Biopython code that builds the backbone (N, CA, C, O; Angstrom):
import numpy as np
from Bio.PDB.StructureBuilder import StructureBuilder

atoms = [
    (1, "UNK", "N", (0.071, -0.163, 1.094)),
    (1, "UNK", "CA", (-1.041, -0.745, 0.369)),
    (1, "UNK", "C", (-1.761, -1.710, 1.307)),
    (1, "UNK", "O", (-1.134, -2.356, 2.147)),
    (2, "UNK", "N", (-3.062, -1.802, 1.158)),
    (2, "UNK", "CA", (-3.855, -2.691, 2.002)),
    (2, "UNK", "C", (-3.937, -4.103, 1.413)),
    (2, "UNK", "O", (-4.231, -4.278, 0.231)),
    (3, "UNK", "N", (-3.676, -5.087, 2.244)),
    (3, "UNK", "CA", (-3.753, -6.503, 1.850)),
    (3, "UNK", "C", (-5.125, -6.815, 1.246)),
    (3, "UNK", "O", (-5.234, -7.574, 0.283)),
    (4, "UNK", "N", (-6.147, -6.229, 1.819)),
    (4, "UNK", "CA", (-7.512, -6.489, 1.375)),
    (4, "UNK", "C", (-7.743, -6.078, -0.078)),
    (4, "UNK", "O", (-8.645, -6.600, -0.733)),
    (5, "UNK", "N", (-6.939, -5.152, -0.582)),
    (5, "UNK", "CA", (-7.093, -4.695, -1.965)),
    (5, "UNK", "C", (-6.439, -5.639, -2.963)),
    (5, "UNK", "O", (-6.756, -5.593, -4.152)),
    (6, "UNK", "N", (-5.540, -6.487, -2.506)),
    (6, "UNK", "CA", (-4.868, -7.408, -3.429)),
    (6, "UNK", "C", (-5.877, -8.325, -4.115)),
    (6, "UNK", "O", (-5.789, -8.563, -5.319)),
    (7, "UNK", "N", (-6.831, -8.835, -3.347)),
    (7, "UNK", "CA", (-7.854, -9.730, -3.920)),
    (7, "UNK", "C", (-8.766, -8.959, -4.880)),
    (7, "UNK", "O", (-9.144, -9.474, -5.933)),
    (8, "UNK", "N", (-9.116, -7.724, -4.513)),
    (8, "UNK", "CA", (-9.982, -6.911, -5.378)),
    (8, "UNK", "C", (-9.316, -6.675, -6.734)),
    (8, "UNK", "O", (-9.961, -6.776, -7.778)),
    (9, "UNK", "N", (-8.037, -6.363, -6.709)),
    (9, "UNK", "CA", (-7.309, -6.117, -7.960)),
    (9, "UNK", "C", (-7.215, -7.397, -8.780)),
    (9, "UNK", "O", (-7.424, -7.379, -9.993)),
    (10, "UNK", "N", (-6.902, -8.505, -8.121)),
    (10, "UNK", "CA", (-6.830, -9.799, -8.816)),
    (10, "UNK", "C", (-8.178, -10.124, -9.463)),
    (10, "UNK", "O", (-8.225, -10.609, -10.593)),
    (11, "UNK", "N", (-9.271, -9.858, -8.746)),
    (11, "UNK", "CA", (-10.611, -10.113, -9.281)),
    (11, "UNK", "C", (-10.876, -9.293, -10.533)),
    (11, "UNK", "O", (-11.424, -9.801, -11.511)),
    (12, "UNK", "N", (-10.487, -8.022, -10.502)),
    (12, "UNK", "CA", (-10.676, -7.155, -11.670)),
    (12, "UNK", "C", (-9.941, -7.697, -12.887)),
    (12, "UNK", "O", (-10.372, -7.499, -14.023)),
    (13, "UNK", "N", (-8.845, -8.372, -12.647)),
    (13, "UNK", "CA", (-8.029, -8.919, -13.734)),
    (13, "UNK", "C", (-8.339, -10.394, -14.001)),
    (13, "UNK", "O", (-7.638, -11.066, -14.758)),
    (14, "UNK", "N", (-9.408, -10.879, -13.359)),
    (14, "UNK", "CA", (-9.858, -12.271, -13.520)),
    (14, "UNK", "C", (-8.772, -13.281, -13.188)),
    (14, "UNK", "O", (-8.546, -14.251, -13.911)),
    (15, "UNK", "N", (-8.098, -13.014, -12.054)),
    (15, "UNK", "CA", (-7.065, -13.922, -11.557)),
    (15, "UNK", "C", (-7.433, -14.374, -10.159)),
    (15, "UNK", "O", (-8.180, -13.700, -9.449)),
    (16, "UNK", "N", (-6.909, -15.507, -9.777)),
    (16, "UNK", "CA", (-7.119, -16.038, -8.424)),
    (16, "UNK", "C", (-6.407, -15.172, -7.385)),
    (16, "UNK", "O", (-6.988, -14.798, -6.365)),
    (17, "UNK", "N", (-5.146, -14.861, -7.660)),
    (17, "UNK", "CA", (-4.341, -14.059, -6.722)),
    (17, "UNK", "C", (-3.166, -13.448, -7.485)),
    (17, "UNK", "O", (-2.805, -13.892, -8.576)),
    (18, "UNK", "N", (-2.585, -12.418, -6.875)),
    (18, "UNK", "CA", (-1.382, -11.784, -7.424)),
    (18, "UNK", "C", (-0.428, -11.575, -6.249)),
    (18, "UNK", "O", (-0.839, -11.083, -5.198)),
    (19, "UNK", "N", (0.821, -11.939, -6.417)),
    (19, "UNK", "CA", (1.821, -11.794, -5.355)),
    (19, "UNK", "C", (2.006, -10.317, -5.013)),
    (19, "UNK", "O", (2.065, -9.488, -5.922)),
    (20, "UNK", "N", (2.099, -9.968, -3.740)),
    (20, "UNK", "CA", (2.218, -8.564, -3.319)),
    (20, "UNK", "C", (3.374, -7.800, -3.964)),
    (20, "UNK", "O", (3.244, -6.607, -4.236)),
    (21, "UNK", "N", (4.492, -8.461, -4.210)),
    (21, "UNK", "CA", (5.656, -7.758, -4.756)),
    (21, "UNK", "C", (5.427, -7.242, -6.183)),
    (21, "UNK", "O", (6.140, -6.346, -6.636)),
    (22, "UNK", "N", (4.458, -7.789, -6.877)),
    (22, "UNK", "CA", (4.160, -7.363, -8.245)),
    (22, "UNK", "C", (3.650, -5.915, -8.270)),
    (22, "UNK", "O", (3.790, -5.228, -9.281)),
    (23, "UNK", "N", (3.069, -5.459, -7.178)),
    (23, "UNK", "CA", (2.435, -4.148, -7.136)),
    (23, "UNK", "C", (3.414, -2.990, -6.960)),
    (23, "UNK", "O", (3.004, -1.830, -7.012)),
    (24, "UNK", "N", (4.685, -3.279, -6.755)),
    (24, "UNK", "CA", (5.723, -2.258, -6.637)),
    (24, "UNK", "C", (5.459, -1.315, -5.472)),
    (24, "UNK", "O", (5.697, -0.112, -5.582)),
    (25, "UNK", "N", (4.974, -1.842, -4.372)),
    (25, "UNK", "CA", (4.752, -1.064, -3.154)),
    (25, "UNK", "C", (5.706, -1.583, -2.093)),
    (25, "UNK", "O", (6.087, -2.753, -2.125)),
    (26, "UNK", "N", (6.097, -0.733, -1.158)),
    (26, "UNK", "CA", (7.088, -1.121, -0.157)),
    (26, "UNK", "C", (6.512, -1.884, 1.022)),
    (26, "UNK", "O", (7.169, -2.768, 1.573)),
    (27, "UNK", "N", (5.279, -1.548, 1.417)),
    (27, "UNK", "CA", (4.697, -2.158, 2.613)),
    (27, "UNK", "C", (3.247, -2.524, 2.321)),
    (27, "UNK", "O", (2.508, -1.751, 1.712)),
    (28, "UNK", "N", (2.851, -3.714, 2.764)),
    (28, "UNK", "CA", (1.463, -4.149, 2.678)),
    (28, "UNK", "C", (0.969, -4.366, 4.106)),
    (28, "UNK", "O", (1.599, -5.080, 4.886)),
    (29, "UNK", "N", (-0.167, -3.743, 4.443)),
    (29, "UNK", "CA", (-0.755, -3.868, 5.775)),
    (29, "UNK", "C", (-2.121, -4.521, 5.655)),
    (29, "UNK", "O", (-2.716, -4.536, 4.577)),
    (30, "UNK", "N", (-2.617, -5.060, 6.763)),
    (30, "UNK", "CA", (-3.969, -5.619, 6.758)),
    (30, "UNK", "C", (-4.725, -5.143, 7.993)),
    (30, "UNK", "O", (-4.138, -4.816, 9.024)),
    (31, "UNK", "N", (-6.049, -5.116, 7.852)),
    (31, "UNK", "CA", (-6.903, -4.738, 8.968)),
    (31, "UNK", "C", (-6.915, -3.258, 9.278)),
    (31, "UNK", "O", (-7.295, -2.861, 10.380)),
    (32, "UNK", "N", (-6.504, -2.433, 8.327)),
    (32, "UNK", "CA", (-6.407, -0.991, 8.569)),
    (32, "UNK", "C", (-6.780, -0.247, 7.293)),
    (32, "UNK", "O", (-6.248, -0.533, 6.220)),
    (33, "UNK", "N", (-7.690, 0.702, 7.414)),
    (33, "UNK", "CA", (-8.021, 1.580, 6.291)),
    (33, "UNK", "C", (-6.956, 2.667, 6.249)),
    (33, "UNK", "O", (-6.939, 3.550, 7.106)),
    (34, "UNK", "N", (-6.086, 2.613, 5.282)),
    (34, "UNK", "CA", (-4.976, 3.560, 5.198)),
    (34, "UNK", "C", (-5.442, 5.010, 5.054)),
    (34, "UNK", "O", (-4.723, 5.931, 5.443)),
    (35, "UNK", "N", (-6.619, 5.216, 4.505)),
    (35, "UNK", "CA", (-7.125, 6.582, 4.358)),
    (35, "UNK", "C", (-7.399, 7.227, 5.713)),
    (35, "UNK", "O", (-7.458, 8.454, 5.806)),
    (36, "UNK", "N", (-7.566, 6.437, 6.751)),
    (36, "UNK", "CA", (-7.764, 6.966, 8.101)),
    (36, "UNK", "C", (-6.498, 7.628, 8.636)),
    (36, "UNK", "O", (-6.554, 8.332, 9.644)),
    (37, "UNK", "N", (-5.365, 7.416, 7.983)),
    (37, "UNK", "CA", (-4.101, 8.009, 8.413)),
    (37, "UNK", "C", (-3.861, 9.387, 7.810)),
    (37, "UNK", "O", (-2.838, 10.012, 8.088)),
    (38, "UNK", "N", (-4.785, 9.864, 6.992)),
    (38, "UNK", "CA", (-4.618, 11.161, 6.324)),
    (38, "UNK", "C", (-4.336, 12.264, 7.343)),
    (38, "UNK", "O", (-5.068, 12.435, 8.318)),
    (39, "UNK", "N", (-3.256, 13.008, 7.091)),
    (39, "UNK", "CA", (-2.880, 14.112, 7.966)),
    (39, "UNK", "C", (-2.246, 13.692, 9.277)),
    (39, "UNK", "O", (-2.112, 14.508, 10.189)),
    (40, "UNK", "N", (-1.855, 12.433, 9.386)),
    (40, "UNK", "CA", (-1.325, 11.927, 10.653)),
    (40, "UNK", "C", (0.075, 11.355, 10.496)),
    (40, "UNK", "O", (0.517, 11.002, 9.403)),
    (41, "UNK", "N", (0.755, 11.279, 11.642)),
    (41, "UNK", "CA", (2.001, 10.529, 11.735)),
    (41, "UNK", "C", (1.681, 9.201, 12.403)),
    (41, "UNK", "O", (0.802, 9.118, 13.262)),
    (42, "UNK", "N", (2.409, 8.157, 11.995)),
    (42, "UNK", "CA", (2.186, 6.837, 12.566)),
    (42, "UNK", "C", (3.498, 6.079, 12.602)),
    (42, "UNK", "O", (4.464, 6.429, 11.923)),
    (43, "UNK", "N", (3.507, 5.037, 13.406)),
    (43, "UNK", "CA", (4.720, 4.257, 13.636)),
    (43, "UNK", "C", (4.508, 2.823, 13.154)),
    (43, "UNK", "O", (3.468, 2.212, 13.400)),
    (44, "UNK", "N", (5.517, 2.306, 12.464)),
    (44, "UNK", "CA", (5.598, 0.884, 12.131)),
    (44, "UNK", "C", (6.980, 0.450, 12.588)),
    (44, "UNK", "O", (7.986, 0.984, 12.121)),
    (45, "UNK", "N", (7.038, -0.517, 13.500)),
    (45, "UNK", "CA", (8.323, -0.868, 14.107)),
    (45, "UNK", "C", (8.803, 0.357, 14.864)),
    (45, "UNK", "O", (8.048, 0.934, 15.646)),
    (46, "UNK", "N", (10.054, 0.767, 14.643)),
    (46, "UNK", "CA", (10.522, 1.999, 15.294)),
    (46, "UNK", "C", (10.681, 3.139, 14.283)),
    (46, "UNK", "O", (11.414, 4.097, 14.529)),
    (47, "UNK", "N", (9.986, 3.026, 13.145)),
    (47, "UNK", "CA", (9.986, 4.055, 12.107)),
    (47, "UNK", "C", (8.735, 4.921, 12.267)),
    (47, "UNK", "O", (7.632, 4.403, 12.446)),
    (48, "UNK", "N", (8.913, 6.229, 12.201)),
    (48, "UNK", "CA", (7.767, 7.142, 12.216)),
    (48, "UNK", "C", (7.593, 7.686, 10.803)),
    (48, "UNK", "O", (8.524, 8.227, 10.205)),
    (49, "UNK", "N", (6.381, 7.530, 10.288)),
    (49, "UNK", "CA", (6.036, 7.974, 8.945)),
    (49, "UNK", "C", (4.933, 9.018, 9.017)),
    (49, "UNK", "O", (4.194, 9.090, 9.999)),
    (50, "UNK", "N", (4.830, 9.821, 7.973)),
    (50, "UNK", "CA", (3.771, 10.816, 7.885)),
    (50, "UNK", "C", (3.063, 10.656, 6.544)),
    (50, "UNK", "O", (3.704, 10.621, 5.493)),
    (51, "UNK", "N", (1.761, 10.562, 6.588)),
    (51, "UNK", "CA", (0.934, 10.469, 5.386)),
    (51, "UNK", "C", (1.171, 11.707, 4.520)),
    (51, "UNK", "O", (1.092, 12.833, 5.011)),
    (52, "UNK", "N", (1.460, 11.501, 3.232)),
    (52, "UNK", "CA", (1.650, 12.636, 2.330)),
    (52, "UNK", "C", (0.683, 12.638, 1.159)),
    (52, "UNK", "O", (0.558, 13.653, 0.474)),
    (53, "UNK", "N", (-0.002, 11.534, 0.909)),
    (53, "UNK", "CA", (-0.962, 11.509, -0.196)),
    (53, "UNK", "C", (-1.290, 10.103, -0.645)),
    (53, "UNK", "O", (-0.860, 9.115, -0.049)),
    (54, "UNK", "N", (-2.060, 10.042, -1.706)),
    (54, "UNK", "CA", (-2.432, 8.759, -2.290)),
    (54, "UNK", "C", (-1.353, 8.302, -3.262)),
    (54, "UNK", "O", (-0.687, 9.120, -3.896)),
    (55, "UNK", "N", (-1.190, 7.002, -3.372)),
    (55, "UNK", "CA", (-0.224, 6.427, -4.310)),
    (55, "UNK", "C", (-1.012, 5.951, -5.538)),
    (55, "UNK", "O", (-1.572, 4.855, -5.551)),
    (56, "UNK", "N", (-1.039, 6.792, -6.549)),
    (56, "UNK", "CA", (-1.793, 6.482, -7.754)),
    (56, "UNK", "C", (-1.015, 5.489, -8.625)),
    (56, "UNK", "O", (0.216, 5.476, -8.601)),
    (57, "UNK", "N", (-1.719, 4.671, -9.380)),
    (57, "UNK", "CA", (-1.017, 3.731, -10.261)),
    (57, "UNK", "C", (-0.317, 4.472, -11.396)),
    (57, "UNK", "O", (-0.670, 5.599, -11.743)),
    (58, "UNK", "N", (0.668, 3.816, -11.951)),
    (58, "UNK", "CA", (1.372, 4.375, -13.105)),
    (58, "UNK", "C", (1.269, 3.394, -14.265)),
    (58, "UNK", "O", (0.740, 2.293, -14.114)),
    (59, "UNK", "N", (1.773, 3.796, -15.407)),
    (59, "UNK", "CA", (1.689, 2.955, -16.605)),
    (59, "UNK", "C", (2.457, 1.643, -16.444)),
    (59, "UNK", "O", (2.218, 0.698, -17.196)),
    (60, "UNK", "N", (3.372, 1.571, -15.478)),
    (60, "UNK", "CA", (4.124, 0.327, -15.258)),
    (60, "UNK", "C", (3.207, -0.815, -14.804)),
    (60, "UNK", "O", (3.585, -1.983, -14.895)),
    (61, "UNK", "N", (2.022, -0.490, -14.323)),
    (61, "UNK", "CA", (1.078, -1.531, -13.905)),
    (61, "UNK", "C", (0.598, -2.347, -15.102)),
    (61, "UNK", "O", (0.252, -3.520, -14.961)),
    (62, "UNK", "N", (0.578, -1.732, -16.266)),
    (62, "UNK", "CA", (0.214, -2.480, -17.480)),
    (62, "UNK", "C", (1.276, -3.541, -17.784)),
    (62, "UNK", "O", (0.952, -4.623, -18.274)),
    (63, "UNK", "N", (2.527, -3.234, -17.497)),
    (63, "UNK", "CA", (3.614, -4.195, -17.702)),
    (63, "UNK", "C", (3.616, -5.236, -16.593)),
    (63, "UNK", "O", (3.731, -6.432, -16.863)),
    (64, "UNK", "N", (3.490, -4.791, -15.343)),
    (64, "UNK", "CA", (3.549, -5.707, -14.197)),
    (64, "UNK", "C", (2.345, -6.638, -14.124)),
    (64, "UNK", "O", (2.480, -7.825, -13.825)),
    (65, "UNK", "N", (1.161, -6.083, -14.402)),
    (65, "UNK", "CA", (-0.085, -6.841, -14.214)),
    (65, "UNK", "C", (-0.728, -7.279, -15.520)),
    (65, "UNK", "O", (-1.628, -8.118, -15.521)),
    (66, "UNK", "N", (-0.268, -6.715, -16.633)),
    (66, "UNK", "CA", (-0.862, -7.054, -17.920)),
    (66, "UNK", "C", (-1.943, -6.055, -18.296)),
    (66, "UNK", "O", (-2.201, -5.103, -17.559)),
    (67, "UNK", "N", (-2.573, -6.272, -19.444)),
    (67, "UNK", "CA", (-3.609, -5.360, -19.909)),
    (67, "UNK", "C", (-4.700, -5.161, -18.846)),
    (67, "UNK", "O", (-5.196, -6.124, -18.262)),
    (68, "UNK", "N", (-5.057, -3.908, -18.610)),
    (68, "UNK", "CA", (-6.062, -3.591, -17.597)),
    (68, "UNK", "C", (-5.483, -3.355, -16.218)),
    (68, "UNK", "O", (-6.214, -2.999, -15.294)),
    (69, "UNK", "N", (-4.178, -3.547, -16.063)),
    (69, "UNK", "CA", (-3.539, -3.399, -14.753)),
    (69, "UNK", "C", (-3.666, -2.011, -14.175)),
    (69, "UNK", "O", (-3.906, -1.850, -12.978)),
    (70, "UNK", "N", (-3.505, -1.007, -15.017)),
    (70, "UNK", "CA", (-3.624, 0.379, -14.549)),
    (70, "UNK", "C", (-5.024, 0.632, -13.988)),
    (70, "UNK", "O", (-5.165, 1.133, -12.872)),
    (71, "UNK", "N", (-6.038, 0.294, -14.744)),
    (71, "UNK", "CA", (-7.411, 0.529, -14.285)),
    (71, "UNK", "C", (-7.773, -0.310, -13.073)),
    (71, "UNK", "O", (-8.526, 0.152, -12.216)),
    (72, "UNK", "N", (-7.267, -1.516, -12.977)),
    (72, "UNK", "CA", (-7.541, -2.375, -11.820)),
    (72, "UNK", "C", (-6.961, -1.777, -10.542)),
    (72, "UNK", "O", (-7.510, -1.969, -9.456)),
    (73, "UNK", "N", (-5.853, -1.056, -10.674)),
    (73, "UNK", "CA", (-5.182, -0.450, -9.512)),
    (73, "UNK", "C", (-5.826, 0.850, -9.051)),
    (73, "UNK", "O", (-5.603, 1.277, -7.919)),
    (74, "UNK", "N", (-6.615, 1.482, -9.899)),
    (74, "UNK", "CA", (-7.206, 2.787, -9.549)),
    (74, "UNK", "C", (-8.023, 2.667, -8.266)),
    (74, "UNK", "O", (-8.939, 1.850, -8.165)),
    (75, "UNK", "N", (-7.665, 3.510, -7.280)),
    (75, "UNK", "CA", (-8.359, 3.497, -5.991)),
    (75, "UNK", "C", (-7.834, 2.461, -5.015)),
    (75, "UNK", "O", (-8.297, 2.390, -3.876)),
    (76, "UNK", "N", (-6.874, 1.659, -5.449)),
    (76, "UNK", "CA", (-6.338, 0.589, -4.605)),
    (76, "UNK", "C", (-4.835, 0.696, -4.392)),
    (76, "UNK", "O", (-4.226, -0.246, -3.884)),
    (77, "UNK", "N", (-4.223, 1.806, -4.763)),
    (77, "UNK", "CA", (-2.766, 1.914, -4.763)),
    (77, "UNK", "C", (-2.115, 2.164, -3.419)),
    (77, "UNK", "O", (-0.896, 2.050, -3.297)),
    (78, "UNK", "N", (-2.902, 2.502, -2.406)),
    (78, "UNK", "CA", (-2.325, 2.760, -1.098)),
    (78, "UNK", "C", (-1.988, 4.228, -0.914)),
    (78, "UNK", "O", (-2.597, 5.099, -1.536)),
    (79, "UNK", "N", (-1.020, 4.496, -0.062)),
    (79, "UNK", "CA", (-0.650, 5.872, 0.268)),
    (79, "UNK", "C", (0.853, 6.086, 0.101)),
    (79, "UNK", "O", (1.632, 5.137, 0.016)),
    (80, "UNK", "N", (1.230, 7.351, 0.058)),
    (80, "UNK", "CA", (2.639, 7.717, 0.089)),
    (80, "UNK", "C", (2.920, 8.360, 1.446)),
    (80, "UNK", "O", (2.026, 8.920, 2.080)),
    (81, "UNK", "N", (4.168, 8.267, 1.876)),
    (81, "UNK", "CA", (4.546, 8.809, 3.176)),
    (81, "UNK", "C", (5.922, 9.446, 3.087)),
    (81, "UNK", "O", (6.650, 9.255, 2.113)),
    (82, "UNK", "N", (6.262, 10.197, 4.107)),
    (82, "UNK", "CA", (7.639, 10.663, 4.260)),
    (82, "UNK", "C", (8.137, 10.102, 5.582)),
    (82, "UNK", "O", (7.373, 9.950, 6.535)),
    (83, "UNK", "N", (9.419, 9.801, 5.625)),
    (83, "UNK", "CA", (10.033, 9.269, 6.839)),
    (83, "UNK", "C", (10.346, 10.435, 7.772)),
    (83, "UNK", "O", (11.089, 11.350, 7.414)),
    (84, "UNK", "N", (9.768, 10.390, 8.976)),
    (84, "UNK", "CA", (10.013, 11.404, 9.996)),
    (84, "UNK", "C", (11.171, 10.964, 10.882)),
    (84, "UNK", "O", (12.052, 11.756, 11.215)),
    (85, "UNK", "N", (11.155, 9.679, 11.260)),
    (85, "UNK", "CA", (12.244, 9.074, 12.044)),
    (85, "UNK", "C", (12.584, 7.733, 11.412)),
    (85, "UNK", "O", (11.733, 6.847, 11.335)),
    (86, "UNK", "N", (13.819, 7.582, 10.963)),
    (86, "UNK", "CA", (14.263, 6.337, 10.338)),
    (86, "UNK", "C", (14.432, 5.252, 11.393)),
    (86, "UNK", "O", (14.573, 5.540, 12.581)),
    (87, "UNK", "N", (14.415, 4.020, 10.950)),
    (87, "UNK", "CA", (14.601, 2.883, 11.845)),
    (87, "UNK", "C", (14.373, 1.597, 11.088)),
    (87, "UNK", "O", (14.592, 1.522, 9.879)),
    (88, "UNK", "N", (13.929, 0.584, 11.812)),
    (88, "UNK", "CA", (13.714, -0.740, 11.233)),
    (88, "UNK", "C", (12.246, -1.121, 11.303)),
    (88, "UNK", "O", (11.547, -0.810, 12.267)),
    (89, "UNK", "N", (11.794, -1.805, 10.254)),
    (89, "UNK", "CA", (10.457, -2.376, 10.193)),
    (89, "UNK", "C", (10.634, -3.866, 9.963)),
    (89, "UNK", "O", (11.441, -4.285, 9.134)),
    (90, "UNK", "N", (9.874, -4.662, 10.702)),
    (90, "UNK", "CA", (9.949, -6.108, 10.560)),
    (90, "UNK", "C", (8.575, -6.662, 10.203)),
    (90, "UNK", "O", (7.548, -6.074, 10.543)),
    (91, "UNK", "N", (8.569, -7.782, 9.524)),
    (91, "UNK", "CA", (7.326, -8.470, 9.174)),
    (91, "UNK", "C", (6.507, -8.683, 10.444)),
    (91, "UNK", "O", (7.013, -9.203, 11.439)),
    (92, "UNK", "N", (5.248, -8.280, 10.401)),
    (92, "UNK", "CA", (4.361, -8.469, 11.558)),
    (92, "UNK", "C", (4.272, -7.267, 12.468)),
    (92, "UNK", "O", (3.458, -7.275, 13.391)),
    (93, "UNK", "N", (5.082, -6.215, 12.253)),
    (93, "UNK", "CA", (4.994, -5.014, 13.079)),
    (93, "UNK", "C", (3.628, -4.371, 12.928)),
    (93, "UNK", "O", (3.061, -4.342, 11.835)),
    (94, "UNK", "N", (3.103, -3.855, 14.027)),
    (94, "UNK", "CA", (1.818, -3.149, 14.019)),
    (94, "UNK", "C", (1.990, -1.727, 13.527)),
    (94, "UNK", "O", (3.067, -1.139, 13.621)),
    (95, "UNK", "N", (0.899, -1.190, 12.998)),
    (95, "UNK", "CA", (0.835, 0.229, 12.653)),
    (95, "UNK", "C", (0.170, 0.917, 13.849)),
    (95, "UNK", "O", (-0.931, 0.548, 14.257)),
    (96, "UNK", "N", (0.851, 1.914, 14.399)),
    (96, "UNK", "CA", (0.351, 2.610, 15.592)),
    (96, "UNK", "C", (0.325, 4.105, 15.334)),
    (96, "UNK", "O", (1.261, 4.665, 14.762)),
    (97, "UNK", "N", (-0.753, 4.747, 15.761)),
    (97, "UNK", "CA", (-0.844, 6.198, 15.643)),
    (97, "UNK", "C", (0.128, 6.841, 16.614)),
    (97, "UNK", "O", (0.323, 6.342, 17.723)),
    (98, "UNK", "N", (0.734, 7.938, 16.209)),
    (98, "UNK", "CA", (1.608, 8.702, 17.103)),
    (98, "UNK", "C", (0.746, 9.709, 17.868)),
    (98, "UNK", "O", (-0.190, 10.295, 17.324)),
    (99, "UNK", "N", (1.080, 9.885, 19.105)),
    (99, "UNK", "CA", (0.314, 10.833, 19.922)),
    (99, "UNK", "C", (0.981, 12.173, 19.960)),
    (99, "UNK", "O", (0.478, 13.095, 20.600)),
]
sb = StructureBuilder()
sb.init_structure("model")
sb.init_model(0)
sb.init_chain("A")
sb.init_seg("    ")
for serial, (resi, resn, name, xyz) in enumerate(atoms, 1):
    if name == "N":
        sb.init_residue(resn, " ", resi, " ")
    sb.init_atom(name, np.array(xyz, "f"), 0.0, 1.0, " ", f" {name:<3s}", serial, name[0])
structure = sb.get_structure()
């Protein structure tokens, strides 16, 4: 999920901010359009991931974020991936395209 979308979602719900963990996503990145990774493999830390699709919101967003949570998340849910090479990811690791 993109860090930049956290503020957009909070705005839709008329909140100042929402903690990243509320969104039920595993990784939050900044400064990168995740849609640019479509059809690609990329590395975070020493983990290689492959873009597999969009991560659409589910009804649990209504519970996590309150009324309107599902609609606020539409288009902002991030992406899904599959692990190509397992490893470790640390806070601050860059996202790098695989060649």
